Legacy VTK file of the C-alpha trace (Angstrom):
# vtk DataFile Version 3.0
C-alpha trace
ASCII
DATASET POLYDATA
POINTS 529 float
16.860 -13.690 2.702
20.184 -14.381 1.185
19.721 -16.845 -1.804
21.513 -20.372 -1.497
24.300 -20.594 -3.661
23.450 -24.175 -5.005
19.359 -23.120 -5.804
18.638 -23.998 -8.772
15.920 -21.955 -10.440
13.195 -24.424 -10.699
12.325 -26.580 -7.774
10.557 -30.519 -7.945
9.117 -31.335 -4.572
9.043 -35.048 -4.247
5.269 -34.921 -2.457
2.389 -32.614 -2.098
2.804 -28.058 -2.947
0.990 -25.527 -0.094
1.101 -22.378 -0.177
-0.484 -19.973 1.944
-1.319 -16.541 1.659
1.080 -14.083 3.677
-1.825 -11.302 4.130
-4.055 -13.664 5.324
-1.391 -14.143 8.467
-1.018 -17.802 8.927
-2.010 -18.327 12.529
0.471 -20.799 14.965
3.170 -19.557 13.306
6.334 -18.577 15.362
8.353 -15.865 15.088
11.383 -17.819 15.797
13.671 -18.878 13.303
15.253 -22.091 13.635
18.804 -20.665 11.420
17.170 -20.562 8.156
14.102 -22.515 9.496
11.245 -21.535 10.271
9.032 -23.770 12.490
5.109 -24.399 12.693
3.085 -25.295 15.158
-0.605 -26.216 15.350
-1.949 -27.195 19.092
-5.461 -28.870 19.569
-5.635 -29.023 23.177
-7.886 -26.399 23.920
-10.280 -28.007 21.265
-10.392 -31.457 23.026
-9.311 -32.982 19.673
-6.255 -35.567 19.040
-4.496 -35.687 15.775
-4.448 -39.613 15.797
-8.020 -39.602 16.100
-10.642 -40.626 13.457
-13.294 -38.535 11.690
-16.033 -39.765 13.947
-14.070 -39.528 17.036
-13.386 -35.735 16.258
-16.550 -35.369 16.087
-17.217 -36.908 19.071
-14.404 -34.637 21.261
-14.259 -31.509 20.091
-18.394 -31.615 20.990
-17.825 -32.471 24.101
-15.074 -30.281 24.801
-17.104 -27.250 23.568
-20.698 -27.573 23.334
-21.479 -24.523 22.754
-19.804 -23.920 19.501
-22.038 -24.822 16.242
-21.645 -27.995 13.905
-20.608 -26.315 10.655
-17.580 -24.549 13.107
-16.508 -28.505 14.022
-16.610 -29.592 10.651
-14.011 -26.689 9.694
-12.058 -27.662 12.370
-11.835 -30.935 11.185
-10.828 -30.334 7.471
-8.423 -27.979 8.911
-7.115 -30.951 10.941
-7.212 -33.288 7.775
-5.104 -30.969 5.944
-2.718 -30.570 8.444
-2.552 -34.167 9.183
-1.215 -34.454 5.306
1.745 -32.449 5.290
4.644 -33.954 5.143
8.567 -34.281 4.638
10.084 -32.780 1.225
6.565 -30.766 0.935
6.896 -27.570 -1.360
5.483 -24.411 0.689
4.900 -21.141 -1.243
4.413 -17.915 0.951
2.223 -15.635 -1.212
1.227 -12.004 -0.617
-0.912 -9.624 -3.112
-0.971 -12.194 -5.776
3.253 -12.673 -5.643
5.355 -15.436 -4.271
7.839 -14.148 -1.551
9.224 -17.494 -0.726
9.786 -20.887 -1.772
10.446 -22.916 1.270
10.509 -27.635 1.931
9.080 -29.189 4.979
12.225 -30.543 6.467
11.099 -32.158 9.670
7.161 -33.026 11.026
6.945 -33.839 15.258
3.737 -35.680 16.095
3.539 -35.009 19.573
2.989 -38.337 21.740
-0.071 -37.328 23.284
-2.006 -36.330 19.705
-2.354 -33.090 20.235
-0.388 -31.335 18.376
1.761 -31.335 14.870
4.681 -29.333 14.085
7.231 -29.001 11.049
9.600 -26.963 10.303
10.153 -25.194 6.884
13.890 -24.171 5.342
13.260 -21.646 2.998
14.910 -21.655 -0.179
15.019 -18.419 -1.866
13.387 -15.000 -1.559
11.843 -15.058 -4.905
10.642 -11.948 -5.755
13.076 -10.497 -8.124
13.611 -13.971 -9.769
11.720 -16.146 -12.543
11.580 -19.599 -10.540
9.131 -22.249 -11.062
8.150 -25.435 -9.871
8.038 -28.592 -11.536
4.999 -31.000 -10.573
4.067 -34.969 -11.102
0.991 -35.480 -12.829
-0.356 -36.839 -10.433
0.401 -34.016 -7.849
-1.987 -31.150 -6.326
-1.572 -27.219 -5.748
-2.939 -26.711 -2.594
-3.624 -23.783 -0.280
-3.740 -23.492 2.694
-6.215 -20.931 4.701
-7.022 -19.817 8.079
-11.200 -20.341 8.864
-13.212 -18.876 11.106
-13.817 -20.099 14.825
-16.428 -17.957 16.633
-16.342 -18.972 20.335
-20.123 -18.057 21.717
-21.636 -17.418 25.047
-21.659 -19.602 27.403
-18.676 -21.208 30.033
-17.435 -23.765 27.656
-17.142 -20.835 24.838
-15.580 -18.345 27.504
-13.181 -20.642 28.414
-11.957 -21.771 24.399
-12.323 -17.678 23.724
-9.397 -17.133 26.691
-6.960 -20.550 25.527
-7.097 -19.258 22.200
-6.383 -15.668 23.527
-3.481 -16.922 25.849
-2.240 -18.900 22.138
-1.878 -15.315 21.286
-4.176 -16.225 18.406
-7.295 -13.915 16.845
-10.681 -15.785 16.681
-11.009 -14.269 13.109
-7.975 -16.641 12.164
-7.762 -19.751 14.101
-6.353 -23.190 12.300
-5.902 -23.662 8.676
-7.800 -26.444 6.202
-7.346 -27.354 2.355
-8.715 -25.125 0.181
-10.184 -27.735 -2.955
-9.022 -25.844 -5.985
-6.215 -27.645 -7.330
-4.840 -28.393 -10.826
-5.047 -31.724 -11.215
-2.172 -31.593 -14.031
0.042 -28.646 -13.096
3.365 -29.493 -14.777
4.881 -25.380 -14.568
3.468 -22.983 -12.567
5.237 -19.526 -13.078
6.280 -18.272 -9.397
7.807 -14.971 -10.473
4.572 -12.844 -10.580
1.171 -15.135 -10.623
-0.416 -13.127 -13.261
0.865 -9.949 -14.848
-0.642 -6.746 -12.266
-3.618 -5.488 -14.645
-4.121 -1.627 -13.592
-7.120 -0.133 -12.844
-8.661 2.844 -10.929
-7.791 3.851 -7.264
-10.137 6.286 -5.792
-9.299 8.448 -2.984
-11.022 11.103 -1.004
-8.867 14.277 -0.180
-9.225 17.531 1.955
-6.914 20.519 1.443
-6.437 23.941 3.235
-4.756 24.978 -0.030
-5.439 28.176 -1.721
-8.014 26.942 -4.791
-6.153 28.052 -8.483
-8.402 28.694 -11.746
-7.812 28.639 -15.330
-4.302 26.201 -14.351
-3.532 22.432 -14.548
-2.225 22.629 -11.125
-5.677 22.535 -8.343
-4.344 24.618 -5.546
-1.541 26.613 -4.664
1.247 26.239 -2.736
0.084 28.907 0.078
-2.691 28.483 3.024
-5.964 28.923 1.962
-8.893 30.684 3.752
-11.077 26.867 4.096
-10.753 23.813 3.974
-12.018 22.336 0.775
-12.551 18.335 0.647
-13.394 16.140 -2.593
-12.834 12.511 -4.385
-9.379 12.024 -6.750
-9.136 9.072 -9.209
-5.788 8.089 -9.948
-4.935 5.410 -12.507
-2.238 2.531 -12.162
-1.168 1.489 -15.060
-0.868 -2.403 -16.066
2.347 -3.778 -15.422
2.586 -1.507 -12.217
5.513 -3.000 -10.293
4.436 -2.779 -5.925
6.450 0.262 -4.615
6.812 1.873 -7.808
5.715 5.044 -8.447
5.853 5.090 -12.289
6.386 8.653 -13.627
7.593 10.137 -16.819
11.377 10.339 -17.296
13.271 13.921 -16.229
15.921 15.327 -17.916
17.232 18.728 -16.325
14.527 20.899 -16.531
12.227 19.103 -19.195
9.775 16.214 -18.687
8.685 13.966 -20.853
4.558 13.799 -21.203
2.553 11.288 -19.084
1.188 8.218 -20.548
-1.812 6.740 -18.957
-0.614 3.158 -20.013
2.404 3.524 -18.571
2.400 5.717 -15.563
0.245 6.604 -12.391
-1.758 9.878 -13.568
-4.147 11.845 -11.545
-7.349 11.587 -13.567
-10.017 13.546 -11.946
-10.073 16.151 -8.994
-13.857 16.636 -8.268
-14.166 19.217 -5.063
-17.495 18.178 -2.877
-19.746 20.157 -0.467
-18.899 18.926 3.330
-21.930 17.201 3.533
-21.677 15.578 0.130
-18.150 14.568 1.152
-19.275 12.811 4.699
-22.305 10.597 2.074
-19.656 9.391 -0.008
-16.586 8.933 2.570
-19.686 7.110 4.729
-20.823 4.517 1.761
-17.487 3.674 1.118
-16.512 2.640 5.103
-20.236 1.151 5.214
-18.708 -1.896 2.746
-15.763 -2.004 4.232
-15.670 -5.894 6.659
-13.689 -3.742 9.477
-15.448 -0.058 8.707
-12.029 1.068 8.562
-10.881 3.851 6.718
-6.731 4.928 6.220
-5.353 9.011 5.996
-1.982 9.613 4.317
-0.678 13.247 5.370
2.718 13.984 2.708
6.080 15.694 3.488
7.740 18.757 2.159
8.534 19.097 -1.365
5.072 17.389 -2.226
2.333 18.970 -4.668
-0.945 18.282 -4.102
-0.695 16.207 -7.644
1.991 14.673 -6.161
0.223 13.724 -2.643
-3.200 12.385 -5.026
-0.390 10.167 -7.039
1.474 8.885 -3.914
-1.968 8.112 -2.061
-3.193 6.093 -5.011
-0.064 3.742 -5.373
-0.374 3.464 -1.070
-3.882 2.261 -1.795
-3.253 -0.038 -4.496
-0.196 -1.464 -2.766
-1.399 -2.061 0.057
-4.745 -4.271 0.037
-6.276 -2.864 2.631
-9.898 -2.773 3.611
-11.610 0.223 3.642
-10.697 3.527 1.675
-7.433 5.695 1.520
-7.305 9.155 1.550
-5.153 12.462 2.116
-4.753 15.528 3.599
-2.883 18.184 1.507
-0.995 21.202 3.214
0.452 23.848 1.467
4.328 22.576 0.768
5.612 24.089 -1.771
7.239 21.583 -3.682
10.094 22.689 -3.770
13.448 21.584 -1.841
14.683 25.323 -1.227
11.713 25.984 0.126
12.244 23.650 3.409
11.762 26.103 5.702
9.005 27.948 4.604
7.195 24.076 4.688
8.552 23.805 8.145
6.343 26.967 9.088
3.324 25.701 7.018
2.447 22.233 8.378
2.646 23.728 11.971
-0.141 26.254 10.679
-1.991 23.071 9.517
-2.297 21.688 12.228
-5.667 22.846 13.351
-7.055 22.258 9.335
-5.990 18.848 10.230
-7.986 18.861 13.213
-10.760 20.027 12.048
-10.712 17.298 8.927
-10.122 14.609 11.652
-12.689 15.436 13.555
-14.961 15.246 10.613
-14.414 11.559 9.430
-14.767 10.509 12.930
-17.985 12.256 14.197
-19.313 12.404 10.482
-18.830 8.666 8.513
-19.401 5.957 10.862
-16.065 4.686 11.156
-15.060 2.700 13.603
-11.376 2.046 12.533
-8.780 4.880 11.584
-4.930 4.358 10.786
-3.340 7.374 9.678
0.295 7.465 8.270
2.461 10.261 8.459
5.719 10.741 6.391
8.101 13.376 6.896
7.413 16.987 7.893
3.746 15.398 7.585
4.231 14.012 11.484
4.570 17.487 11.929
1.239 18.402 11.137
-0.170 14.664 12.461
1.987 14.967 16.213
0.939 19.179 16.527
-3.019 18.311 15.506
-2.848 15.275 18.223
-1.265 16.990 21.023
-3.819 19.928 21.184
-7.222 17.438 20.156
-5.926 14.746 23.328
-6.892 17.384 25.605
-10.162 18.072 24.012
-13.536 16.133 25.443
-14.892 15.764 22.371
-11.951 13.803 20.721
-11.183 12.101 23.829
-14.876 10.550 23.943
-14.080 9.318 20.442
-10.029 8.563 20.670
-10.401 4.866 20.218
-11.330 4.892 17.069
-8.038 5.504 16.270
-6.046 1.896 16.318
-2.430 2.516 14.282
-0.262 6.240 13.955
3.150 5.639 11.699
5.481 8.375 11.586
7.544 7.132 8.628
11.210 9.550 8.295
9.899 12.040 10.772
11.629 15.593 10.630
10.708 16.188 14.265
13.583 17.370 17.195
14.151 14.266 19.198
14.181 16.344 22.406
10.770 18.031 21.598
9.182 15.065 20.374
10.102 13.020 23.660
8.914 16.015 25.770
6.244 18.088 24.666
4.649 15.099 21.882
5.174 11.938 22.887
3.328 12.022 26.580
0.485 13.685 24.825
-0.021 10.854 22.124
1.113 7.500 23.924
-2.416 7.032 25.110
-4.040 7.453 21.408
-4.030 4.191 18.890
-3.166 0.735 19.984
0.229 1.396 18.841
2.476 4.215 17.471
5.207 3.279 15.097
8.443 4.822 14.272
10.695 4.259 11.033
13.432 5.402 10.737
16.933 5.036 8.606
20.553 6.081 8.967
20.603 6.361 4.999
17.692 9.112 4.473
19.661 12.371 3.135
16.475 14.184 4.167
16.902 13.400 7.821
21.212 14.212 6.787
20.653 17.587 5.648
17.963 18.461 8.760
20.397 17.113 11.560
23.213 19.245 9.974
21.172 22.451 9.218
19.937 22.399 12.966
23.684 22.362 14.324
23.785 18.304 15.041
20.691 17.937 16.746
19.262 14.229 16.288
15.735 13.989 14.402
13.323 11.986 15.006
13.742 10.104 11.952
17.438 9.162 11.639
18.808 5.943 13.270
22.320 5.161 14.030
23.683 5.567 17.384
21.141 8.509 17.960
18.037 6.191 17.055
15.300 7.508 18.888
14.131 4.348 21.292
11.378 5.275 23.787
7.917 3.699 25.793
4.856 4.244 23.938
6.251 3.923 20.501
7.490 1.284 18.381
10.676 2.030 16.177
12.041 -0.364 12.894
15.183 0.646 11.769
15.193 0.536 8.160
18.212 1.182 7.094
19.290 -2.251 5.441
16.285 -2.001 3.334
16.682 -0.874 -0.132
15.296 2.993 -1.312
16.042 5.169 -4.040
17.439 8.284 -4.737
17.917 9.968 -1.559
16.631 7.644 0.354
13.605 9.636 1.967
10.913 7.417 0.620
11.134 4.179 1.666
7.799 3.463 3.352
6.622 3.893 -0.021
9.050 2.001 -1.904
10.043 -0.884 -0.343
8.138 -4.476 -0.584
9.125 -5.491 2.554
7.674 -2.225 4.075
4.686 -2.050 2.488
4.032 -5.756 3.903
4.619 -4.898 6.968
2.266 -1.623 6.818
-0.599 -4.012 5.881
0.025 -6.426 8.388
0.088 -3.798 10.823
-3.094 -1.719 9.433
-4.943 -4.588 8.595
-4.204 -7.251 11.623
-2.720 -4.694 14.132
0.369 -7.356 14.686
2.981 -6.638 17.248
6.747 -5.747 16.070
7.700 -9.302 17.250
5.104 -11.412 15.394
6.080 -9.487 11.960
9.393 -11.276 11.386
11.044 -8.621 12.572
14.667 -8.656 14.882
14.647 -7.246 18.573
18.157 -5.275 19.155
18.658 -4.036 22.402
19.351 -0.360 23.267
19.279 0.090 26.754
16.433 -1.481 28.705
14.085 -1.676 25.446
14.309 -2.178 22.331
14.059 -1.784 18.684
13.280 -3.581 15.238
15.459 -4.328 12.579
14.562 -6.473 9.042
16.112 -9.841 9.209
17.168 -10.179 5.780
LINES 1 530
529 0 1 2 3 4 5 6 7 8 9 10 11 12 13 14 15 16 17 18 19 20 21 22 23 24 25 26 27 28 29 30 31 32 33 34 35 36 37 38 39 40 41 42 43 44 45 46 47 48 49 50 51 52 53 54 55 56 57 58 59 60 61 62 63 64 65 66 67 68 69 70 71 72 73 74 75 76 77 78 79 80 81 82 83 84 85 86 87 88 89 90 91 92 93 94 95 96 97 98 99 100 101 102 103 104 105 106 107 108 109 110 111 112 113 114 115 116 117 118 119 120 121 122 123 124 125 126 127 128 129 130 131 132 133 134 135 136 137 138 139 140 141 142 143 144 145 146 147 148 149 150 151 152 153 154 155 156 157 158 159 160 161 162 163 164 165 166 167 168 169 170 171 172 173 174 175 176 177 178 179 180 181 182 183 184 185 186 187 188 189 190 191 192 193 194 195 196 197 198 199 200 201 202 203 204 205 206 207 208 209 210 211 212 213 214 215 216 217 218 219 220 221 222 223 224 225 226 227 228 229 230 231 232 233 234 235 236 237 238 239 240 241 242 243 244 245 246 247 248 249 250 251 252 253 254 255 256 257 258 259 260 261 262 263 264 265 266 267 268 269 270 271 272 273 274 275 276 277 278 279 280 281 282 283 284 285 286 287 288 289 290 291 292 293 294 295 296 297 298 299 300 301 302 303 304 305 306 307 308 309 310 311 312 313 314 315 316 317 318 319 320 321 322 323 324 325 326 327 328 329 330 331 332 333 334 335 336 337 338 339 340 341 342 343 344 345 346 347 348 349 350 351 352 353 354 355 356 357 358 359 360 361 362 363 364 365 366 367 368 369 370 371 372 373 374 375 376 377 378 379 380 381 382 383 384 385 386 387 388 389 390 391 392 393 394 395 396 397 398 399 400 401 402 403 404 405 406 407 408 409 410 411 412 413 414 415 416 417 418 419 420 421 422 423 424 425 426 427 428 429 430 431 432 433 434 435 436 437 438 439 440 441 442 443 444 445 446 447 448 449 450 451 452 453 454 455 456 457 458 459 460 461 462 463 464 465 466 467 468 469 470 471 472 473 474 475 476 477 478 479 480 481 482 483 484 485 486 487 488 489 490 491 492 493 494 495 496 497 498 499 500 501 502 503 504 505 506 507 508 509 510 511 512 513 514 515 516 517 518 519 520 521 522 523 524 525 526 527 528
């Protein structure tokens, strides 16, 4: 979003300052924008309550309309209503994600339905502040207030079922309904720095892995660029430096063939690689998944020109930058880690599909995972696609295929026609959804397209962008990236946020602030700027 030309780098709201955390998915938000404003609607008709009622009247109305709801849930709804009623014109609205303020907005209109069943207001977004140093000034009597979702659980019984159905019809998840005021205020907050509320402290990311690379001994490089005779399992520790920037893979500078030494205080570094016996690996991963609220896990499959060490560091960055509830790991197939070995990597990626299938089934069968997501990048999409197109015919996999929730193909280097005819028909039954990220600025896709005599690649956009039933195509050509624009799914803040919404909330493209673009009878999606 472009910054308003006359916007000062400080903003003084006339009334209250509210913030909501976008990683919690503020409910009832309409994705429709009025020019540069977002319309928020809070509708209480299915609770039996009215905004204009007193506290005692609210309690009676909600209890009578939903007799199965518990007392503490009624109290939470009432607190939500009290907070919503306080929002007024010229209030400041802050949109935050992962500890960073993304947008500053101001309430420009508020509407109360005559029946009192709903309140809505429009927020004008003043600036995208992710890379700016904005401040917000408050008066002594102002409170810094946070909006968060609360839980409403529809219980057994006819009224509970009706409430559940009504909320579902409104597009709501029963885990994220309404909002309430979190009493955590600074009574005399004169100045709040919004650029990054606190510096990234860094830390240690523990990730799991499996590899079908041959093992090397007495070497700083753990595994070779050739296929091994067995599948190796283990755990890695990746150090994230203090001051890490979301989307960055901080590494030493290179000049020609010389690379400066890495520094743990400045760079993302691979601290430890510990191999595990299959049974010990299962036990470790089972323990990690057990403490996840969603009993979830995420697997990353890197692309070509990626060594084992590079894949580990990239996975550590992903695990850190996407606040995913569950363990994150990777499958390292024997890419040569060299641009000139493109053709060899292509063959090895397809040969690695059976080993990835074995790894996938081991996690599904032995760890208690209930929700499994897979992100494949570049040529790693071949590993995933050929693996799933074979597994889908096996009865053991069919019984547990529902565990796989989201399949993500980022910049996939696959022939479009081959994918459409031999892969997509087999994988449309796998996962809640399948997502394709593509770009017309991806130099790797342009090179691959040229080398193959002009046959379109799945990861390219432009006139030949791939749009078909069974997969959500998201074009990212208007998003910034680096170098050859091939690693955009790791390097772009907007895409990392989009991945969070997809993996953690199972949100559809229409719910993720993406713009629908028609192609034939279908749509693909574009990041709105």
